[in-house]
N, C-alpha and C positions, 0 to 999 in steps of 0.2 A: 575665861582662860584660853589664851591663844597658843598654838603650837608653832615652834620655830624649826626650820630645817637644820638638822645637826651637821656641823662643819668642824674642821680641825681647830679653828679659832675658839670654839667653845670648850676645849679640853680643860683649861685651867679653871674656868668658872664652875664646871661640873665635877671636877676631881674630888672636892671635899665630900660629896654625896657617896663616893665609892670607897672612902677610907676605911669604913667598917662594914661594907656590904657583905652579906652572907650567902648569896646565891651561888651554888656550885657549877652551874652551867656556863660554858665559855661565852655564851652570848652576852653575859653581864660584865664583860670587860669593856670599859669605856673606849679603850683604844680600838677594839674590834668593832664596836658599834659605829665608830667614826669611819673606819676604813671601809666597811661594807655599805655605808650610806650611799644612795644614788646609784645603786647597782641592783637592778630588779626592783628593789624597794627604795623609796625615800624614807629615811629614818628621821622622825620628828620628836620633839620633846617639849615639855612644859613643866614649870615648877608648880607644885601643888602641896600646900601645907609644908611639911618638913621633908618632902620627897621630890624626886624628879621622875616624871612619868614619860616613858618612851612609847612611841607608836610606829608602825610601819605601814606604808600604803604603796601598792603597786604603781610603778611609774607609768605603765601602760593602761592602768584602770584604777584610778584613785578611790573608787568606791569599794575596792577590795582592800580592806585595811584591818588592822588589829592592833592591840596593845601588848606591851610586855609588863611584867610585874614592876611596880614602882621600886626605885632604888632609894633606900633610906637608911642613914646611919643609926637610926633608933629602932631598927628591927622591921620585919615585914608587916604589911598592912593586912587586916582581917578581910575575909571574904565580903562582908557587907560594904566595906570601903571600896573594894574593887568594883562591885556591882554599881554602887552610886556613881563613881567617876566614869565608868564606861557608859552608863545611861546618859549622864549629862553631856558627854562629848560625842554621842552618836556612834559608839562602838558596840559590837556584839560579842567580841571574843578577846581572850588573852592567849597568846602563844608562848612557848618556851617556858612553861611553868615546871620547875623541877619537882621531883618526888618529895624533897625536904619540905616544900610548902604544904603539900597535902598531909604529910606526917605531922607538921607542926600544928595545924588547925583541925586536923581530923578530916578524913575523906567524907564522912557523913555530913559534917557541917558545910563543907564546900559544895557538896551535891544538892544541898537545899536551895542554892542559888544558881549553880552552874551545872551543865552537863560536862563530865570530864572524859576527854578522848586522848588516848596515848598517841604520841608522835614518835614512832620507833626510829624514823630516819634522823631525828635530832638528838638521839641518845649519845651523850659524850663518853669517850674512853678516857679513864684516868689511871695513871701509872705511878708506882713509887719511883721518884726520881733517882734514887740510889741504884735501883735495879737497871734502869736505862744507862746509867753512867758506868756501871761495873760489868754488865752482861755476864753474870756468873751463872753456873749451873747448866744442867742438860737442856733446858728449854731455850737457852740462848746460844747453843753450840754452833748453829748455822750462821747466826749474826757474827759471832767471834771469828769464825773462819773467813767470812767475807771481809771483815775489817783487816785481818792479817794479810789477806791477798792484796788489798788496796795498799796497805802500808809497805809491803815488800816491793810492789810494783812502782810506787811513786815516791815514797819517803826515802828509800835507800839510795835513790838517784838524785835526791835533792830537788825534785820537781814540784813539791807541794809547799804552799804557804797558808797558814790559818791566821785570820785576823778577826778581831772584834769589829762589828759594823758600827760606823759612826756617821753622822750627817755628811762628813767630808767624803767618805768612800762609798756611800750607799748607792751612788750612781752605777758602780760596777755591778751591783746586783740586778739593776734594771737590764743591763746588757745580758746577763745570765738568764733572766726571765724570758727575754726574746728568744734566746737559743733553745731554752726548754720548750717553748711553744712550737718552734719550728721542728723540733725532733718528733713531735706528735703528729704532724701533718694535718692537712685540712679536714680529712674525713673523720678524724678522731677528736676534732675540736668542737666541744659542745658550748651551748650558751652559758652553762654553769661554770665551765672552765674559763671562759672569757670574763665572766663576772669576777671569778677569783683573781684572774690576772689584773683587772682593774683595781680590786681591793688591795692586792699586794703592792701594786704601783703607788697607790695612795699612801699606804703604810710607809714605804721607802721614802716618799717625798715629804712626809711629815714625821720622820723618824724621831727627831728631838722633841717636837711639840707634843707628841703622844707618849713620850718616855718609853719607847720600845727598846728592847735589848736584842742584839743580833750577832750572828757569827757567819763568816764566809770562808769557803775553801777555794783557793786558787791553784790551778795546775798549769804549769808552764806560763805563768803570768796572767792567766785569765780565770775569772771566777767561774767555777762550774757547779757550785752548790752553796746554799745559804739557808739560814733559819732565822725566824723573827718571833719573839715572844713578848708577853707583857704580864704584869701582876693581875691576878684575879681576886685573891684574898690572902690573908696572912700566910697560910700554909700551902698555897697553890698558885702556880703560874700556868699560863697557857702558851703552848707552841702553836701559834696561829698559822704560820706559813713556812713550809719546808720544801725546797725545791732542789733537786740534784739531777745531773745528767744521767740518763739511763744507759748511755754508752760508756760510762766509766764504772766498771765492776767494783762493788764494795763501797762506792762513794756515799750512797745514801746511808748505809749502815754506819759508816765512819762519822758522817756529819751528825746523824741522830745521836750517836754516843757523845760526841764532843759538845753538842748543845747542852745535853744533860750535865756534863762535867763542868763546862766553863760558864754557861749562862745562868745556871740555876743552882749554885752551890748553897747547901743548907736548906734548900726547899724540900718539903716532904713529898708533895705530889705534883705531878706534871700532867695537865689536861691537854689531850691532843685532839680535842673537838670530836665531831660526829663523822659518820661515814656517808651521810646524805643519801642513804639507801643504795649506794654503789657497792655491788658485791666484791669487786676487786679491791676497793679501798677497805671494805670491812675485813677481808681476809688479811690484808697487810697490818691493819691495826690490831687484830686478834693475835697475830704472830708475835707481837711484843708483850703478851701476857698482861692485860690490864689488871690492876688491883681491884678495880670495881668500875661499873658504869653508872652514869647518872641519867635516869629516865626523865623524859620530857613529855609534858602534857599540854593539851589545849583546853581552855575553859570557855564554854559557850553559854551565854546568858539564857536562862530559862524564861 
């Protein structure tokens, strides 16, 4: 079994494996896997039995590698299957294993074959989409006030235009991404932020191929904020990338509400990914009152 480097052109071939996938972590979005490939990690894949098996290996050190849980429309594979496949392919670990996998097979059974280690930095935040779209109640009072301030300042003077993102206009979001980077300045620009910029750029350039959904907000004719999402499973979509100018008060809160309203109507849950261990990002995600969080674990072969 040989692994291939995951690229946008593989989307249509692999999509059927994701049609009924049940993993709740955002990493198991095919569109996301493609976008983040060749950014810190090379994402690789191989077809095994009735499943597709993904791996990640460091671009600067290919010996540092791990697998993800196989994606299979017929349900998750048992721990013994995971152990056998890892051993055959020379891997020692599975990363981004959600709590639901441990609950499904039982922690005791998994621990017979693997050491289980929690990955707190990859714990996803999941929200009720209706709550983000409505912003009702005391918990969202500050968000509503910021949205109102934005609307009074920019809508009443006719300076705002909101559009659904399409392959034809996605290039305007690339310009916005460059401005968003420049606002942060060199000293605040980390390797992870650069990686995210590259992943966002890939998503925008392969918008139609990967079946992304997106929304953009333009002020005075220039895009100042945008959001991009994709389907994770029947009741859940993921908001992968959300960028808005810090210099426009209330824009982020307005964009966030409009993405929930316009991009994901009828969806029960909206996954906004993890905080990657960043305290500031964690605080921002907590402020939107997640319905629950999805824990992530690493499985190490015994």
